C-alpha positions as CSV (number, residue, x, y, z in Angstrom):
1,X,34.5,-43.4,28.7
2,X,36.7,-44.2,25.7
3,X,39.9,-42.2,25.1
4,X,38.7,-41.3,21.6
5,X,35.7,-39.1,21.0
6,X,32.4,-40.6,20.1
7,X,31.6,-39.2,16.7
8,X,28.0,-38.4,16.6
9,X,26.2,-36.6,13.7
10,X,22.7,-35.0,14.1
11,X,20.3,-32.9,12.1
12,X,20.0,-30.8,15.2
13,X,17.5,-28.2,14.1
14,X,15.5,-26.8,11.2
15,X,16.5,-23.7,9.3
16,X,16.0,-20.2,10.7
17,X,12.9,-19.9,8.5
18,X,11.2,-22.3,11.0
19,X,10.1,-20.3,14.0
20,X,9.8,-22.1,17.3
21,X,6.2,-21.6,18.5
22,X,6.4,-22.1,22.2
23,X,9.9,-20.8,22.8
24,X,9.1,-17.7,20.7
25,X,6.0,-16.8,22.5
26,X,7.7,-13.8,24.1
27,X,9.7,-12.8,21.0
28,X,8.8,-9.8,19.0
29,X,7.4,-10.1,15.4
30,X,9.8,-9.9,12.5
31,X,8.5,-6.5,11.5
32,X,10.4,-4.9,14.5
33,X,13.6,-6.7,13.8
34,X,16.5,-4.6,12.6
35,X,18.6,-5.3,9.5
36,X,20.6,-8.5,9.6
37,X,23.9,-6.7,10.2
38,X,22.5,-5.4,13.6
39,X,21.4,-8.9,14.7
40,X,23.5,-10.9,17.1
41,X,23.3,-14.7,16.9
42,X,23.2,-16.1,20.5
43,X,22.0,-19.2,22.2
44,X,20.6,-20.1,25.6
45,X,21.9,-23.2,27.4
46,X,20.1,-24.6,30.4
47,X,18.5,-27.4,32.3
48,X,16.0,-29.9,30.9
49,X,14.5,-30.6,34.3
50,X,13.5,-26.9,34.5
51,X,11.7,-26.9,31.2
52,X,14.5,-26.6,28.8
53,X,14.7,-28.7,25.7
54,X,18.4,-28.4,24.7
55,X,20.4,-25.5,23.4
56,X,18.0,-22.7,22.2
57,X,19.3,-20.6,19.3
58,X,18.3,-17.0,19.5
59,X,18.6,-13.8,17.5
60,X,19.0,-10.5,19.5
61,X,19.0,-6.9,18.2
62,X,20.8,-4.7,20.8
63,X,19.5,-1.5,19.2
64,X,15.9,-2.4,19.8
65,X,16.0,-5.1,22.5
66,X,14.1,-7.5,20.2
67,X,14.4,-11.3,20.3
68,X,13.6,-14.2,18.0
69,X,13.9,-17.9,19.1
70,X,14.3,-21.0,17.0
71,X,13.9,-24.7,17.4
72,X,16.0,-26.1,20.3
73,X,19.0,-28.4,19.6
74,X,17.9,-31.5,21.4
75,X,21.3,-33.1,21.1
76,X,22.6,-30.6,23.8
77,X,20.7,-31.4,27.0
78,X,21.6,-29.7,30.3
79,X,24.1,-27.4,28.5
80,X,24.6,-25.0,31.4
81,X,28.0,-23.6,30.1
82,X,29.8,-23.3,26.8
83,X,32.8,-21.7,25.1
84,X,33.4,-20.9,21.5
85,X,36.7,-21.6,19.6
86,X,37.5,-18.2,18.1
87,X,39.2,-19.5,15.0
88,X,37.4,-22.8,14.1
89,X,33.9,-21.7,15.1
90,X,33.4,-24.8,17.3
91,X,31.3,-24.7,20.4
92,X,32.2,-26.8,23.5
93,X,29.2,-27.4,25.8
94,X,29.0,-29.2,29.1
95,X,26.3,-31.8,29.7
96,X,25.6,-31.9,33.4
97,X,24.9,-35.3,35.0
98,X,26.4,-37.9,37.3
99,X,28.5,-39.1,34.3
100,X,29.4,-35.7,33.0
101,X,30.1,-35.1,29.3
102,X,31.4,-32.4,27.0
103,X,29.9,-32.1,23.5
104,X,31.5,-30.4,20.5
105,X,29.2,-28.7,18.0
106,X,29.7,-26.9,14.8
107,X,27.2,-24.2,13.7
108,X,27.0,-23.7,10.0
109,X,24.3,-21.3,8.9
110,X,21.1,-22.6,10.3
111,X,22.3,-26.0,11.4
112,X,24.0,-27.1,14.6
113,X,25.9,-30.4,14.2
114,X,27.3,-32.4,17.1
115,X,30.8,-33.7,16.1
116,X,32.0,-35.4,19.3
117,X,30.9,-36.3,22.8
118,X,33.5,-37.2,25.5
119,X,33.5,-37.8,29.2
120,X,34.3,-34.8,31.5
121,X,36.1,-37.0,34.0
122,X,33.6,-36.2,36.8
123,X,30.1,-35.5,37.9
124,X,28.1,-32.4,36.9
125,X,30.6,-30.4,34.8
126,X,29.6,-26.7,35.1
127,X,32.4,-24.6,33.6
128,X,34.8,-24.8,30.7
129,X,37.8,-22.8,29.5
130,X,39.7,-23.1,26.2
131,X,43.5,-22.5,26.1
132,X,44.7,-19.6,24.1
133,X,46.4,-21.9,21.5
134,X,43.4,-24.2,21.2
135,X,45.3,-27.2,22.4
136,X,43.4,-28.0,25.6
137,X,39.9,-27.7,27.1
138,X,39.6,-27.4,30.9
139,X,36.5,-28.6,32.8
140,X,35.3,-27.9,36.3
141,X,33.3,-30.9,37.7
142,X,31.1,-29.6,40.5
143,X,29.8,-32.6,42.3
144,X,33.0,-34.7,42.1
145,X,35.1,-31.7,43.1
146,X,37.6,-32.2,40.3
147,X,39.1,-30.5,37.3
148,X,39.9,-32.1,34.0
149,X,42.1,-31.3,31.0
150,X,41.1,-32.6,27.6
151,X,43.8,-32.4,24.9
152,X,42.5,-31.1,21.6
153,X,43.8,-31.5,18.1
154,X,44.9,-27.9,17.2
155,X,44.0,-28.4,13.6
156,X,40.5,-29.7,14.0
157,X,39.6,-28.6,17.5
158,X,38.4,-32.1,18.4
159,X,39.3,-34.1,21.5
160,X,42.3,-36.4,20.8
161,X,42.6,-38.2,24.2
162,X,40.6,-38.9,27.4
163,X,40.5,-36.2,30.0
164,X,43.3,-36.0,32.7
165,X,41.5,-35.6,36.0
166,X,42.9,-33.9,39.2
167,X,40.8,-34.1,42.4
168,X,40.5,-31.1,44.7
169,X,40.9,-31.6,48.4
170,X,39.3,-29.6,51.2
171,X,36.1,-28.6,52.8
172,X,34.5,-25.6,54.5
173,X,32.4,-24.8,57.6
174,X,29.0,-24.9,55.8
175,X,28.0,-28.6,56.4
176,X,25.3,-28.5,53.8
177,X,27.3,-26.9,50.9
178,X,30.9,-27.5,51.8
179,X,31.2,-31.1,53.1
180,X,33.4,-31.8,50.1
181,X,35.2,-30.0,47.3
182,X,33.0,-28.4,44.5
183,X,34.9,-27.1,41.5
184,X,32.9,-24.2,40.0
185,X,35.2,-22.3,37.5
186,X,38.4,-22.9,35.5
187,X,40.7,-20.5,33.6
188,X,44.2,-20.4,32.1
189,X,46.8,-17.9,33.3
190,X,48.1,-15.4,30.7
191,X,51.6,-16.9,30.7
192,X,50.0,-20.3,29.9
193,X,51.9,-21.9,32.8
194,X,48.9,-22.5,35.1
195,X,45.3,-23.6,35.1
196,X,43.3,-21.9,37.9
197,X,40.2,-23.4,39.4
198,X,37.8,-22.0,41.9
199,X,36.3,-24.4,44.5
200,X,33.2,-23.5,46.4
201,X,33.4,-26.4,48.8
202,X,37.1,-25.9,49.7
203,X,37.0,-22.1,49.9
204,X,40.1,-22.1,47.7
205,X,41.4,-21.0,44.3
206,X,43.8,-23.7,43.2
207,X,46.6,-23.4,40.7
208,X,47.5,-26.5,38.6
209,X,50.9,-26.3,36.8
210,X,50.8,-27.0,33.0
211,X,53.5,-28.7,31.1
212,X,55.4,-27.0,28.2
213,X,52.8,-28.2,25.7
214,X,49.9,-27.0,27.9
215,X,48.1,-30.3,27.7
216,X,49.1,-32.0,31.0
217,X,48.5,-31.0,34.6
218,X,51.3,-31.3,37.2
219,X,51.8,-29.8,40.6
220,X,48.7,-28.4,42.4
221,X,49.0,-25.6,44.9
222,X,46.6,-23.2,46.8
223,X,46.7,-19.9,45.0
224,X,44.3,-18.2,47.4
225,X,42.4,-19.2,50.6
226,X,39.1,-17.4,50.7
227,X,37.3,-16.4,53.8
228,X,36.0,-19.6,55.5
229,X,32.5,-20.3,54.5
230,X,32.4,-17.7,51.8
231,X,32.0,-20.3,49.0
232,X,34.0,-18.8,46.1
233,X,32.2,-19.3,42.7
234,X,33.7,-17.5,39.7
235,X,36.6,-15.2,38.8
236,X,36.6,-12.3,36.3
237,X,39.8,-10.6,35.2
238,X,40.5,-6.9,34.6
239,X,41.2,-6.4,30.9
240,X,44.5,-4.4,31.6
241,X,45.5,-4.5,35.2
242,X,46.9,-7.6,37.0
243,X,43.7,-7.9,39.0
244,X,40.9,-10.4,39.4
245,X,37.5,-10.2,41.0
246,X,36.2,-13.2,42.9
247,X,32.5,-13.6,43.5
248,X,31.6,-15.8,46.5
249,X,28.2,-17.5,46.5
250,X,27.6,-18.2,50.2
251,X,28.5,-14.9,51.8
252,X,27.4,-12.7,48.9
253,X,30.7,-10.9,48.3
254,X,33.1,-9.7,45.6
255,X,36.8,-9.6,46.5
256,X,39.4,-7.6,44.6
257,X,42.6,-9.8,44.1
258,X,46.0,-8.9,42.9
259,X,47.6,-11.5,40.7
260,X,51.2,-12.4,41.6
261,X,54.0,-13.7,39.4
262,X,53.8,-17.2,41.1
263,X,50.1,-17.7,40.1
264,X,49.0,-16.7,43.7
265,X,46.5,-14.0,44.6
266,X,46.5,-11.4,47.3
267,X,43.2,-9.8,48.6
268,X,43.0,-6.1,48.4
269,X,39.4,-5.3,49.3
270,X,36.0,-7.0,49.8
271,X,32.5,-5.8,49.0
272,X,29.0,-7.0,49.7
273,X,26.8,-7.8,46.6
274,X,23.6,-7.3,48.6
275,X,22.1,-3.9,49.3
276,X,22.3,-2.6,52.9
277,X,19.3,-3.8,54.9
278,X,18.5,-6.9,52.8
279,X,17.3,-9.5,55.3
280,X,16.2,-12.4,53.0
281,X,18.1,-15.5,51.8
282,X,20.3,-15.0,48.7
283,X,23.3,-16.5,46.9
284,X,25.6,-14.6,44.7
285,X,25.8,-15.9,41.2
286,X,27.4,-14.4,38.1
287,X,30.1,-11.8,37.6
288,X,30.9,-9.8,34.5
289,X,33.1,-6.8,33.5
290,X,32.6,-4.5,30.6
291,X,35.3,-4.9,27.9
292,X,37.0,-1.5,28.8
293,X,37.2,-2.3,32.5
294,X,35.0,0.5,33.7
295,X,32.2,-1.4,35.5
296,X,31.6,-4.7,37.2
297,X,28.3,-6.5,37.6
298,X,27.4,-9.3,40.1
299,X,24.1,-11.1,40.4
300,X,22.1,-12.0,43.5
301,X,19.9,-15.1,43.3
302,X,17.1,-14.8,45.9
303,X,17.4,-11.0,46.2
304,X,17.0,-11.2,42.4
305,X,19.1,-8.2,41.7
306,X,22.2,-7.1,39.9
307,X,24.9,-5.1,41.9
308,X,26.8,-2.5,39.9
309,X,30.3,-1.3,40.8
310,X,32.4,1.5,39.2
311,X,36.0,0.4,38.6
312,X,38.6,3.0,39.3
313,X,41.8,3.6,37.4
314,X,43.6,1.4,39.9
315,X,41.0,-1.3,39.8
316,X,39.3,-0.5,43.1
317,X,35.5,-1.0,43.2
318,X,32.8,1.5,44.3
319,X,29.2,0.3,44.6
320,X,26.9,2.5,42.5
321,X,23.6,0.6,42.1
322,X,21.3,-2.3,42.9
323,X,18.7,-3.0,40.3
324,X,16.0,-5.7,40.0
325,X,17.1,-8.4,37.5
326,X,13.7,-8.6,35.7
327,X,13.0,-12.2,36.6
328,X,13.9,-14.8,39.2
329,X,17.3,-16.4,40.0
330,X,19.8,-14.5,37.8
331,X,22.4,-17.2,37.1
332,X,24.5,-15.7,34.3
333,X,25.4,-12.2,33.0
334,X,26.6,-11.2,29.5
335,X,27.8,-7.8,28.5
336,X,27.0,-7.2,24.8
337,X,27.1,-4.1,22.7
338,X,26.2,-1.6,25.5
339,X,23.7,-4.0,27.0
340,X,23.7,-6.4,29.9
341,X,21.8,-9.6,29.4
342,X,20.6,-11.5,32.5
343,X,19.8,-15.2,32.3
344,X,17.1,-15.6,34.9
345,X,17.0,-19.4,35.5
346,X,13.8,-19.9,37.5
347,X,11.6,-17.5,35.6
348,X,13.0,-18.9,32.3
349,X,13.7,-15.5,30.8
350,X,16.6,-13.5,29.4
351,X,16.1,-9.9,30.4
352,X,18.0,-7.0,28.8
353,X,19.3,-3.8,30.3
354,X,20.8,-0.6,28.8
355,X,24.2,0.3,30.2
356,X,24.4,4.0,30.8
357,X,27.4,6.2,30.4
358,X,27.9,5.8,34.1
359,X,27.6,2.0,34.0
360,X,24.2,2.1,35.7
361,X,21.5,-0.2,34.3
362,X,18.0,0.5,33.0
363,X,15.5,-2.2,31.7
364,X,15.5,-2.3,27.9
365,X,13.5,-4.3,25.3
366,X,11.4,-7.4,25.8
367,X,12.5,-10.5,27.7
368,X,13.1,-13.7,25.7
369,X,11.5,-16.9,26.8
370,X,14.2,-19.5,27.6
371,X,13.0,-22.2,30.1
372,X,15.7,-23.3,32.5
373,X,18.3,-20.9,31.1
374,X,21.6,-21.0,32.9
375,X,23.9,-19.5,30.3
376,X,23.8,-17.1,27.2
377,X,26.5,-17.8,24.6
378,X,27.5,-16.1,21.4
379,X,26.9,-18.3,18.4
């Protein structure tokens, strides 16, 4: 892949006056939609092989639980994760595949325009993180077990050089899922000195040192060794306390971690995500925290449920509820305006839940039809 981005323009989708017939089959009619000010512009990213047709723009009204879908953006295939630039309004989307890519889109009104397409430096990119200063984009490449750092032009937000790639090392006891490293999550430390990466195959959170400019990776160290065979997947950070919560896919657990000054983590407590007595096969998926740090949510794929935990003043977790996710295979969770949105990949739906004053969930509104959905982003 060339060091310079491949500039690609596309008339990605028609205006919002054009309603997508098939994808909007489960959406409510316009007569029940609230005023535009109450409407949130979202999008669903997912897998073409599971019925998706690219990024699917959506309108959602939290007050009523109503949805409206529009024509998919075909120039964004297999977009299973995305991040938005808070200042420039750009969207960075992975494109999973053996030769992984990252696409840069700009949304202006009704149009999504692809501005650049660059290599992710590995196979099957599945997670992205944007640095606080907008100078770098980090990528987790699942199948190749590597992380990549793509330098960005801080003025335009576009890639300005090829990705620097660092390969993870390690394996776990699960011969089927952990024969090699599998990077699954990336995130920048608050002090901008480190890039963390969570590796499912190596049972490890790695810390990669950043240079002063924040655009090059240096030393790599193990920041935390998870329980062998647990298969750590994603991290979520407490909004105020120096704590992180690690969801592990293979052993269906959430671990409370204290963040140290040297980028390392120390385990404080560990909780199951599955209800007592569950005997089937399940894999933990997404993790989300409400903006005020009061409740934590984790999804169970197979059990098809969401586990709810109350977060104490010191960050400790107390299990409070298990609720059916509304569909099958809940891959992603998004907290939005007092609602929890659940992206159910195998049923191809986004199901909404009202978050009560105690953090407990109750089904709310009508599910949106989004085939192959793996991620719900804010447009």
